[in-house]
C-alpha positions as CSV (number, residue, x, y, z in Angstrom):
1,S,-26.6,1.6,-17.4
2,N,-25.1,-1.5,-15.7
3,K,-22.7,-2.2,-18.5
4,A,-19.0,-2.8,-17.6
5,H,-16.6,-0.3,-19.0
6,K,-12.9,-1.1,-19.6
7,L,-10.6,1.6,-18.3
8,Y,-7.4,0.0,-19.4
9,S,-5.8,-3.3,-20.4
10,S,-2.7,-5.0,-19.0
11,E,-0.6,-8.0,-19.8
12,S,-0.2,-8.7,-16.0
13,Y,-2.9,-9.6,-13.5
14,V,-4.0,-7.0,-10.9
15,V,-3.3,-8.1,-7.3
16,S,-3.9,-4.8,-5.4
17,L,-5.8,-1.5,-5.8
18,C,-6.0,1.7,-3.8
19,S,-7.4,5.2,-4.4
20,S,-5.7,8.5,-4.0
21,P,-6.4,10.6,-1.0
22,D,-8.4,13.1,-3.1
23,G,-10.3,10.3,-4.9
24,H,-9.3,11.5,-8.4
25,A,-6.9,8.6,-9.2
26,V,-6.2,4.9,-8.4
27,L,-3.1,2.8,-8.2
28,S,-3.0,-0.8,-9.3
29,G,-0.3,-3.3,-8.3
30,H,0.4,-6.2,-10.8
31,V,1.7,-9.7,-10.5
32,D,4.8,-8.7,-12.5
33,G,5.7,-6.0,-9.9
34,S,4.5,-3.0,-11.8
35,I,2.5,-0.2,-10.2
36,Y,0.3,1.9,-12.5
37,R,-1.5,5.2,-11.7
38,F,-4.8,5.9,-13.4
39,S,-6.1,9.5,-13.2
40,F,-9.8,10.3,-13.7
41,E,-9.4,14.2,-13.8
42,E,-10.9,15.9,-16.8
43,G,-8.3,16.8,-19.3
44,G,-5.5,15.1,-17.4
45,G,-6.7,11.6,-17.2
46,G,-4.7,8.6,-18.3
47,Q,-2.5,5.7,-17.4
48,T,1.1,5.9,-16.2
49,K,3.5,3.3,-15.0
50,L,4.6,4.7,-11.7
51,A,7.2,2.2,-10.5
52,H,8.4,-1.4,-10.7
53,H,8.3,-2.9,-7.2
54,T,10.8,-5.5,-5.9
55,C,8.2,-8.2,-5.8
56,V,4.4,-8.6,-6.2
57,P,3.0,-5.5,-4.4
58,Q,0.3,-7.3,-2.4
59,A,0.1,-4.5,0.1
60,L,-0.5,-1.1,-1.6
61,A,-1.8,2.2,-0.1
62,W,-1.7,5.9,-0.9
63,G,-1.3,8.6,1.7
64,E,1.4,11.3,2.0
65,N,3.5,8.8,0.1
66,I,2.7,5.5,-1.7
67,V,3.6,2.4,0.2
68,A,4.1,-1.0,-1.4
69,A,5.1,-4.3,0.2
70,G,4.9,-8.0,-0.5
71,N,6.7,-11.3,0.0
72,D,10.3,-10.2,-0.1
73,G,10.1,-8.4,3.3
74,K,10.7,-4.9,1.9
75,V,8.4,-2.0,2.6
76,I,9.0,0.8,0.1
77,L,7.6,4.3,0.3
78,Y,7.5,5.9,-3.1
79,D,7.1,9.6,-3.9
80,M,4.3,10.7,-6.3
81,E,6.6,10.4,-9.3
82,G,7.5,6.8,-8.5
83,G,11.0,7.4,-7.0
84,V,12.0,5.5,-3.9
85,H,11.4,7.9,-0.9
86,Q,12.3,5.4,1.8
87,L,13.0,1.7,2.3
88,F,12.5,-0.6,5.3
89,D,14.1,-4.0,4.9
90,Y,12.7,-6.9,6.9
91,S,14.0,-9.6,4.7
92,S,16.3,-11.0,7.4
93,N,13.2,-11.6,9.5
94,I,11.1,-13.0,6.6
95,T,10.4,-16.4,8.4
96,D,8.4,-14.6,11.1
97,I,6.8,-12.0,8.8
98,K,6.1,-14.5,6.0
99,E,4.8,-11.7,3.7
100,F,3.2,-8.3,3.8
101,T,-0.4,-8.7,2.7
102,S,-2.3,-5.4,3.3
103,A,-1.7,-1.7,3.9
104,S,-3.7,1.3,4.9
105,F,-3.0,5.0,5.6
106,N,-5.0,6.8,8.3
107,P,-7.3,9.6,6.9
108,S,-4.5,12.3,7.3
109,G,-2.1,10.1,5.3
110,E,0.6,10.5,8.0
111,S,0.4,7.1,9.6
112,C,0.4,3.8,7.9
113,V,-0.3,0.2,9.1
114,I,1.0,-2.8,7.1
115,G,-0.3,-6.2,7.9
116,A,1.8,-9.3,8.0
117,W,1.6,-12.8,9.5
118,N,0.3,-12.3,13.1
119,R,1.5,-8.7,13.3
120,L,0.8,-5.2,12.3
121,H,3.7,-2.8,11.5
122,V,2.9,0.9,12.3
123,F,4.8,3.7,10.6
124,N,4.5,7.5,11.2
125,L,5.7,10.4,9.1
126,N,8.1,12.7,10.9
127,I,7.1,15.9,9.2
128,R,10.2,17.9,10.3
129,R,12.6,15.4,8.7
130,N,10.2,14.3,5.9
131,L,11.0,10.7,6.9
132,W,9.0,7.7,7.9
133,E,9.7,6.1,11.3
134,E,8.6,2.7,12.5
135,A,6.3,3.4,15.5
136,G,6.1,-0.2,16.5
137,V,4.9,-3.7,15.8
138,K,1.8,-5.1,17.3
139,E,1.9,-8.9,17.5
140,V,-1.5,-10.7,17.6
141,T,-1.3,-14.5,18.1
142,N,-3.5,-16.5,15.7
143,M,-4.4,-13.5,13.6
144,Y,-2.7,-15.1,10.6
145,A,-2.7,-13.2,7.3
146,V,-4.2,-9.7,7.2
147,T,-6.5,-9.6,4.1
148,A,-8.0,-6.1,4.4
149,M,-7.8,-2.9,6.5
150,S,-9.8,0.3,6.7
151,W,-9.7,3.3,9.0
152,K,-12.7,5.0,10.6
153,L,-13.2,8.4,8.9
154,D,-12.0,10.3,12.0
155,G,-8.8,8.1,12.2
156,S,-9.7,6.8,15.7
157,R,-10.0,3.1,14.9
158,L,-8.6,0.6,12.4
159,C,-10.7,-2.3,11.2
160,V,-8.7,-5.4,10.2
161,G,-9.9,-8.5,8.3
162,T,-8.0,-11.7,8.6
163,L,-8.1,-15.4,7.5
């Protein structure tokens, strides 16, 4: 049927959503900074508060880790239990970045692109060290805010939507 079905209820508005790499769960980022995980697996389904981010998690994506970023200039990679795995702090450059607005992992989950004002920040996972490294920043004049991103299934191209 075409009836709507409520999966959960929250006191805070949802500002971002992403699905797990295996498709059996989703994450929701809320205006109060909370990040929830919703599992759809049989027998193990349910709702769990994963983390409380430092600001509104406008950019939220799930790959080898979970990345969240927003208007405070901090990019935080969380582990699957919600602990902070790694932090990149761009708050001293917030006037140029303005805010992080969108994030997307490539299909393997080992590269992540995070969109900000007129720029794309690229991060790669160093598997030997189990640490994320900034691979570079691509500045694109007049791109403005990145509102959506998605990878081609083979990981060869990234599609970016902007204002």
